[in-house]
N, C-alpha and C positions, 0 to 999 in steps of 0.2 A: 631313297632318302627324301625327306620332306624338303620342299622348296625353300623354306625359311632357313634351312641348314646348308644350302648350296649358295655360296656367297662370292663376291669379288675378293673380299679381304676378311681374314680373321686376325684380330689383335689379341695377343696373349698377355694379359696383365692390365689392370685397371688403375694403376697409380698415375702419377703426373705424366710420365712418358706416354703411356697408352692413351690417356685422355687428350694429350696434345696432338697425337697422331689422329685420334678420332675427330677432333675439331677440323683438321684439314681435310680428312676423308669426306666428312659431311659437306663441306663447302664444294667439293667435287662431285657430290651426289653419288658416291660409290655405295654399293651394297655391302655392308660390313656389320660385324658384331665385335664387341670387346668382352672377353671372357676373364673373369677374375675369381679366384678361389676363396676370397674372404666373404664374409656374410654381408658386409656393408662397404660401400665405397669409402676409402680413407682408412680402413682398419689397419693397413700396414703401418700407419703413423699412430693410431690410437693405442696400439698394443705395445708401444715402446715405453721406456722408463719414465716415471713421474718427473716432471720438472724439465723435460727436454724442450729446448728452444732452438730455433734456427740461428745460425751464425750470420745470416744475411738479413738485412732489414726488409721490411714489407715492400718497399719500392722496387726491390730487386727480385721479388718472388712471384711475379705474375706469369700465368699461362696465357697463350694467345687469346685475345679478345675479351679478357676479364681481368682488371687490375685486382691485386690482393687487397681485401678490405682493411680498414682500420688505420692506425698510425703508420704513415710511410717510413717513419724512422724507428718504429718499434721492431721487436724481434718476436715473431709469432711462436706460440707454443705448439707442440705436436698436435694437440686437439684442434686448434685453430686451422692448422694446415689440413687436417682430415676433413673438417667441416667445409673448408674452401673447395677441396676436391669434390665433395659430394654435391655442393651447390653448383659447381662448374658443370658437372655432368648433367644436372637437371636443367640449368640455364640453356644449354645448347641441345638438349634432348638427345644425348649420346646414347646409343643402344648398348648399355652395359648389362651383362648377365652375371650377377654375383652368385657366389656359392657354387661355381662351376670350376672344377679342377681339371686342368689339361694334363694328361698323363703321357701322351706320345704324339709326335708328328711324323707321319709317313708320307712318301710319295703317293699320290693318288693312283688309283687303278687307271691304266692307260698312259701313265708317264707324265701327264701335264697337271700341274697343280698339286694340292696336298690334301691328305686326310688327317684331320685333327681329332684325336681320340680324347674324350673327357669322361668323367664319372657320370655324366648325364647324356651320354650318347655321342655320336660322331657328327663332325661337320666336314664339309669340303669347301675349299677355296682356291682360287687361282694364285693368291698371294697370302703370305703369313708374315706378321710383324711380331717379333719376340720383344715384349716390353717388360720383362720380369726384372730388369736391372742386373746388378752385379751380386745380389744377395741370394745366390742360389743354394749354397751349401756352407754352413758355419765351418770355419777352420779350427778344428780342435786337434791337438797332437795325439798320436796313437798312444803315448804313455799315459794319457789321462785314464785309461782303463786300468792301470796299475795302482792308481790311488786307492786308499782305503774306502770301501763302500760307504762308510759312515760320513764321508766328506760330501757336502752338498756341492754339486758342480753345475754351473749355469754358463751358457754362452751369452754374450752381451745382447744378442737378439732375443733371448728368453727373459732377460732381467727386466723387471718392471719396478720393483720397490724392494726396500730392505726387509720387508716382511717375509720375503722368500728365503732369507738367510737364517741359519741356525745361530744359536748363541756361540760365541767364541770368535776367533780371529778370521779375517778375510784376506785372501791373497787374490789380487787382481793382476792378471797376466796380460801385458800389452799396455803401453804407456802413451798411446796417442789420445785423441780427444775423448773417444768413448771410455777408454780405461780410466783416464784422469777424472772424468765426471762421475763415473761409478764409484771410484775410490773415494772421492770427496763425500758422496752420499753415505757410503758404508762407514766412513770414519766418524760420523755422528754418533753411532751406536756400537761400533766394533773397533778393536785394534786392527789396523789395516796396513798391508804391505802392498806396494805397487812395483811390479817387476817389469823391466823392459828397457830398450835403448832410449836414449834421449832423442826426441824428435824435433827439438827446437820449439820456438814459439813465434807467433805473429808479433809484429811490432806494437800493436795496440789490442786492447780488448774490444769486442764489437761495440760495446756501449760507450767507450771513450769518445769524448767530443772530437778529437783529431781523427777518429776512425771514420767519420762521415766523409771527410775529404779522401782519406785513404781507400775507403770502399769504392769510390768512383774510379780511382786509378786501378785498384784490384780487379773490379768488374770489367774494365776495358781490357786489362791484361789477360784474364782467363777466357775472354770471349774472342779477342782479336789478335793477341800476340802469341799466347800459348795455344797454338793450334797445330794440327798435323801438316799444315802448309809452310810452317816456319822451322828453321833449325832449332830454335830454342824450345819450341813446342815438342818436336820429335825427341829431343833429349830429355825433356821433363816428363813425358807421358809415362814411361815405365815406373818411375818413382811415385808419381801421383796416383797412378792406377793401382799399384801394388802395395803402397805404404801409407797413403793418405797424406793429410796436410799437417803442419806443425800445430802445437797447442794454440787454441784460439781464445776461448773464454776463461778456462782454468789456467792459472799460472803456477809455476813451481812453488812460489811463496804461499799460495793458497793451500797447497798440499802440506807444506811444512806447518803452517798455522793450524791446520786441522788435525795435525798429529799423524799424518800418513807417513809411513816409513818408505822412502823412495830408494830402491836399489837398482843400480844399472845392470846388474847381472840378469841374464836370461834364465827362465825356467825351462829346464832341458830334460827332466826325467823324474823318476820316483825312487825313493829310498825308504824301505820299511813302510810303505804306504803313504808317505808324505812327499810333498813337492820338493824337488831338488834343483837348486840353482847351479849355474855353470861354474861358480866359484867354490862349490863343494858344500855350501850351506844348505840345511834343510829347514823349511818353513813349517812350523807347527800351526796349521790352520784347520779350521772345521768347515771352511767354505772356500771354493775357488771359482772366480769368475773369469772366463776366457774372453778377453777383449782382443781377440787375435784375428778378427776380420773374417773374410769369406773367400771361398774359391769358386770359380765358375764351374758349372756342372750342366752340360748340355747333352748328356747321354740319352735323354728322352727324345731328342731330335735325331731321328734315324736317317741322317744325311751327312755328307762330308762337310761340316761347318767349322770345325775347330782346328787350330794349328797345334804344334808341339807344346806350346805354353798353356794350352787349355782354353785360350780365348778365341772367340769367333774370327775367322778370316773375313774381314769386311773393310770396306772403304766408305767412310761416312754412313755406315749402317747398311750398305748394300753388300750382301754376301757374294763374294767373288766367284765361288764355285757352284752355287745353287740359284739359278734365276728364279725369282719370285719369293725368296726368303730374305727377311730384313731384320735388323736389330735396331733398338733405340734405347737410350738411357743408360748405356754402359759408361763407366768412369773414363773420361778422356777419350770418348769415342771419336770425336773430332777436335774438341777444344777442352780446356780445363773446366768449363762450365757445363759440359754435356750432361752430367748427371745431376745438376742442380735444378731446383724448381724453376728458377727464372731463366735458365739456360737451355732447357730441353726444347723449347718452342722453335728455336731456329733450326735445330737438327730435324725436328718433326716436319717443318715446312719443306726443307730440302728433300727429306726422304719421300714424302708423299708426292712431290713433283717427279722424282725419279721413278716411283712406282707407277704413276700415270703414264710416263713415257714408255716404261717397259711393257705395260699392259697393251698400249697402243701398238707397239712393235710386234707383240705376240699376235694380236688380232689381225694385223696386216699379213704376217707370215701364214697364219691359218687360212686367211682368205685366198692367198696365192696358192696354197696347197689344194684348197677345194677347187679352184679354177683349173689347176693342172689335172686333178683327178676327173673333172667333168669333161 
């Protein structure tokens, strides 16, 4: 194997989490590479739906060492976030290899370190950081296959604009932030039904004047109160991780004003090829958008990393059963802000320090073994 493919660390994923880890690895002068399957840094943001903006203002969106540009009280668009990530990698000279898809992670031959299999050949590293976030596998119910083939079906991760929709009605399944925003967009051109439980709403819209003061309190809460070190954080983690946050920018009144038909019933099956609600009603739609979230999928990591719930067994990103393997950017990995643009930096700093300590301990143990053997 070429020397440039035998490294201290391979980071899988070049989004904000992977770049934040890369920043700290570079400061420690570790030999590493960041592998990302997209053609361009930031494409995971560029490919999301038109008009998407962050819920947090610019002043709360900085990665380590580089403040987010522009209005500190403005709300960046998806493309502004993408451009920031690309500029960030360039500013710090981070070794990102784009267009490289990781397909498998195996234990390395000999039992120490890892073999990282990609569509561009293999890498070896003593440590691996999985920075792919929580968006591994779109969650779409099995009964989606029973819907009429003529119905256009999209997961929210595939939805970019209403030009993807056919003429006729739209059913959006899942009424949290993504579903509400997509339903509002669809309602401009289509009769739209939004199905799913009431997730509640934040006390202010992000743009409201009072929200500036509230954001300061909220940011302190999700960084320092809602953590795995506190009882309130441990109680909140499953809900935030699995169900997301209440409605932020879109309000129920906005949906009503746009003509969105809001139904509390859940979409639970199919009848005669059409979506069926749990109240027995059938929705005659020609489009279904599944805003039903994601599920973790780490089957490509051929090591014992997941628990019964499918999530990695880790403590602040350190995998408890596999020395040398780490995660970053998971929702509520350590705190409520762990998956947010401005919150991942703290997790990255902690993780890279732990990585350095673990690597030093391994070198020490290897030295002792060599001394005993000699």
